[in-house]
C-alpha positions, 0 to 999 in steps of 0.5 A, spaced: 019 462 801 025 467 800 020 472 798 016 471 804 023 472 808 024 478 804 018 482 805 019 480 813 025 483 813 023 489 809 017 491 814 022 490 820 026 495 816 021 500 816 019 499 823 026 500 825 026 506 821 020 509 824 023 507 831 029 511 829 024 517 827 021 517 834 027 517 838 030 523 834 024 527 835 024 525 842 031 527 843 029 534 839 024 535 843 028 534 849 033 539 846 028 544 845 025 544 852 032 544 855 034 550 851 028 554 852 029 552 860 036 555 860 034 561 856 029 563 861 034 561 867 039 566 864 033 571 862 031 571 869 038 571 872 039 578 868 034 581 871 
């Protein structure tokens, strides 16, 4: 029984790590998009 609980906790931990990875990737993509749009706005303001 203990082994079963351990396996469940382990698989849960892996899932949490995957969710964290997805969140971090989404935040990174969002930051890149914001950065690019700011760069283009500044670029068009200079012209």
